[in-house]
C-alpha positions, 0 to 999 in steps of 0.5 A: 334574197331568199325566204327560207324556213328553219325549224318553223321560223321564216328568215331572209337569207342571201340567195345562193349563199352557203346554208351554214353561213346564213344559219350562223349569221342568224344565231342558229346553232349548227355543229361544225368542225371543218368549216371556218369563215376565213377558210371556207368549206371542206365537207370532211367532218359531216357534223353540220347535217340538216334535214331539207324537205324534198331531199332523200337524206340529210345534207351538209350545211357547209356545201348546200347553197340556199334557194328560195322556199327551202324548208330546213330542220336542224332539230328532230329525232331523225337529224339528232340521230344522225348527228349523234352517230357522227359525233360517236365516230369522232370520239372512237379514238379520242382520248377523252382527256378533258381534265388535262387538256388546255382546250377544256372550256373552249373545246367545240367537241366538248360542247357538242358532246355535252349537247348530245348527251352521248355519255356511254361508250359502245366501243369494245376494241382498243383505241388507235393511239397517236403521238403525244406532245409533237413539237411542230415548231413555231411555239405549236404542240400537237396531240395527234390523238385529240385531232378530229382531222378538220384540216383547218390547220392544213388549209391555213398554211396552204391558203393563208400563209401559202407556206404548206408546212402541214399535211395529212399522213396515212389513211383511215383511222391512222390518218394524222396531221404532221409536218413534211420532212425537214419542214417544221412550222416556220411562218410568222402566223403559225400560232393562229392554227391554235385558235383555228383548232376546234379541239385540243389537238394544237396547243400553244407552248407559251400558254400550255398549262399556264391557266385554266380558261374558265378563270380568265377574263377577257377585255377588248384591246388594240395590239400596239406592236406595229402600225396595223393595230390588230384587234385582240382579246386580252385574257387576264386573271388575278390569283389570290394574294397576287397581282393581275396577270395577262396570260395571252393575247388572242385575235378578235375578228375585225373585217376592216383591219386584221380579219380573224388573225394576228401575227405571232410577234404581236400575240406574244408581245403581252409579256412586256405588260407583265414584266417590270410593271411594279418598278418605283418612281425615282428622283435622281436615281433614288426610289421615291414615294409615288405621291411625292414624285408626282409633286416633283413633276408639277414643280419641274413643269412650273420651274421651266414652263416655256423652256420645256420640251415635251417629247412624246411617243407614238405609243400614246393614245390620241386622247393622251396626245391632245391633252399633252398638246393642250398643256404645251399651248397653255404654258408656251412649251415645245412639243415634238413627236420625233422618233428614230428606229420605228421603221424595220424593213425586215419586219413587214410583209404583205399580210398583216405585219407593217414595217412601221412599228409606231402604233399611233403615229398617224395621230401626229398628223391629225393633231398637227404635232410636228415629228420632223428631225429638224424641228426636234433639234431646233426645239431642243436647242432652245429649252432647259428641260426635256420631259419624255412621255411614253418613252423609256430611252434617253439616247436620242436626247443625249446623243443630240448633245442635250446635257440639262434637266431630263425627266421621264414618264413611262410605263415600262422600266427603262434600262437606266435612270441615274441621269434622270431628274425624275422617273415617274411610272404611268399605266401601261397599254392594257391598263388604260383605255384609248384611241389609236389610228392605224396605218390605213386610217382606221380609228380604233378604240382600245377598251382594255383597262386592267386594274393592278395593285400598283399605284401607277396612274394613267397619263390622263389622270396626271394631266387632269391634275396638272391642268386642273380641269377635271378631265380624266377619262377618254369620253371627257377628252372626246366631248371637250377637245377632240370634237374640235378637229375637222379630221375627226368630225362626225366620229361618235365616241359611243359608236367607236366602242364597237367598230373601226371608223375610217378617216382621211389622213 
């Protein structure tokens, strides 16, 4: 370790580490465009200039290794003048079109511009114009005039995806980011360059002009598209007289699971949360009131009891699974986690995407829930009533020859419901909190619980009513039931809110 002095304050830093990394780690604001923790240094934007005592001229923090005893100034008349000049160079050909830019409110150039206070242009010559609305492919649009040539996007396709679709064309003030001929963006992580772009040069076709970012509220969640369980932000907004809408998923940094990135498929999977959300309960194919349908569920369970099979989905949270397990033990029901079609060999890769599409199948093993085909068929032959929970397809049961009573609790509108004795909607993934275990054994908590206008209850609320024990929240489930499992011993519910904890499966 090394002791360094920054703006008169002594801090302890890693000897030999990049200065910019230690400054940012200590919450010291240092302007930068080209540096990114996942991409490393590049040194082309020169925005991170600092004064170092003993050096003749300012140095860039992204390429300066720390030495013990360094005295650094990030503020002051001299260094502020240098930063002001560098920012003025960045703005020479920039269109300054913040009012119509999707990045407005999240733009680093905008923030630095307001900090410096450089409001009057000294430019007397025309700006150099670039192409607008350039379709790069893979849902990404480029505005060349806004680009600050930080090359984060180029380095992402070169070093992270290794697909090399992007490069810098031409020289001097005519330099632009572009794709190589006949090679549009085609990698499954391409939309991450929209997040990496510090300005509004790269925007998402999907989110473009949909909503202003300062209206959006963000909640932390876990992506349920595959078994990786990437950490994400869910950005949502409720307009007047309308229901809450989700506008995008963004990657949330998690060094244990997904780093700074998510795949494009997971990023765009938010659409299912908005589609078919407001479908109604059905009893024998006819629309019913939610309260009456809830009573119908209770009557069906009491009518069949030990002749009931609960077939649950791997999309359910750990808390929901253990509560269903308690219900089956209480009334002597059967419980199965058998699923088909959750493995897609064409989906996975060596980065983040998994062939296993089940977001929480590891919880079956932790709780001791049988998910084999043999056990499922044996249980199915011994019951008169099957309750599908978290699923929206009855094909598996019907193809197995079962022709008796069927009911379904699901968050997304199924393709058909006429054959169901009861269809009861429940809160979807982003409308209820819960714990998930990914394919590497990391236990992660999804905090997102967006309130909608719909009357759909969470599964925990329904089970709390059926069991009559007043356990309705995830914390209650952890305190009362999950602490009894040896695999989860030592996991603190409150610690789980802020980190991913590894268990042995």
